[in-house]
N, C-alpha and C positions, 0 to 999 in steps of 0.2 A: 755569403749566407750558406753555411755548411748543411743546415737542416732543411733547405728548400725542398728536398725530395719528399719530406713528410707532407707538405701541402699538396704536392703533385699527386701523391698516392691517395691522400684524403679526398682530393677533388675527383679522382678516378672512381671512388666509391659511388659518386653520383652519376657516373657513366653518361655524360651528355655529349661526348664527342665521338667515341669509337663505335657505339651501337645504341640501339633504342634503350632508354632507361626503363627500369622497372615500373616507375610510376606511369609512364605512357603505355607500357605494354599491358597493364591491367586496367587502365582507365576506361570507363564507359562500356565495359563488357556486360551485355544483357544478362540478368540473373538466370534465365533459362539456358544459357550457354556455358555457365561456369562449371557445371558438372559433366558436360558432354565430352566424349572422347571420339575424335574423328577416326574413321576407319584407318587402321594401320598404325595408330599412335596408342601407346600404352597408358597415357595419363591425360587427365582433364586439366583445365586451367586451375581449378581449385587444388587438385593434387600437387601441381607444380608450385603454386603460391604457398601452400602450407608446407611443402617440402623445403622451400627456400627459408621460410620462417623457422622451422624446426632446426634445420642445419645451422642457420645463422645464430640462433639462440645457443645451440650446443657449442659452437666455436667461441662465442663470447664467454660462456661458462668456463670453457677450457682456458681462456686468457685470464680470467679473473679469480677462479676458485682453486685454491691449492688442494682441495679435497675432491676435485673433479673426477667423475667416474663415467666412462663412455657408456652410451646406451647401445642396444643391440642393432647392428646393421643387418639388413636394411629395414627391418620391420618398424623400428622406433623412429625412423626418419621420414616416414610417409604416413599420410592420414589413412584411417581405416575405410573411408568412403570417398568415391570420386566427386561427391557433391558436398558443398557446405551445408550445414544444418539450416542456415538462413542467411539473409543479407547481412545481418549483424556479424556473423562469424567471418564472412568475407571481408567486411570492413575492419574487423579487429585484426585479422591476419595481415592485411595490407599495412595498417597502422603499426603493427609490431615489426614488420620488415623495415619500415621507414625509421622507426625509433632505434632499431638494431643498427642500421646503417649509421645513424648519428652517434651511437655509442662507440662503434668501431672507429669512426673518425676522431672522436674525443680521445679514445685510448691511444691512437697513433700519435696524436699531437701532444698528449700529456706525459707519456712514458719517458723516463729519463733517457733510455736507449732502446728503441724498438728493435734494434738488431741483436739485442742480447737474448740468450736462450731463456725460455720460460722455465723458472726453477723446477717445476714439476713436469716439464714437457720434453725431457730428454734433449735431443739436439734441435728441437723446434724452437724457432724464435717468434717473438710477437709479430714482427713484420711478416714472416712467412704465413702465419695464421690469418692475418688481415688480408694478405694476397689470396689465400685459399678462399676466403669468404667472398672477395671481389670476383674472382674467377668463377666460383660456383654460381653466384647470382647471375653473372653475364651468360653463362652457358644455358641456364634454365629460362632466362628472359628470351633468348633466341627461340627456345622451344615454345614459349607462350605465343610469340609472334607467329611462328609457323602454324601452331594450332588455330590461332585466330584467322589466319589466312584460309586454312582449310574449312573453317566454319563459315567463311564469308563475312567475318566480323572484323576485318582489318582494312582500314583505309589508309593508304600511304599518305603521310602528311608532310 
């Protein structure tokens, strides 16, 4: 089975073995804590969730759109406010990250050769970009867990 690695990488996007998955990191966080920044940390849970969403959407656009144009770093990759507008904005962002994860898995499994360069991406390959998305989410999920611990809103399960 020469393409077994595709399934392994696709499963890693769900991050259930090496670290806390995104879905668990954001589950049941009280609305009043979503915009709080613990002392010494620059971001709130909302800022981190929205940053994951924005970056993931950008990476997917890079994979799919031959007319892709990068947005301004770092300003366009972070929300303007540390707090979500409301609970619905929080829920939409989480749902978008989950849908984006499913899209990345589908791309990885559907592409004829994920190790091929993206035609408009220079030396970047599809696989490299999926791995960037995976690594990026994992990094910020760790920050969300740390933030929740500092807010007293994380129970080790």
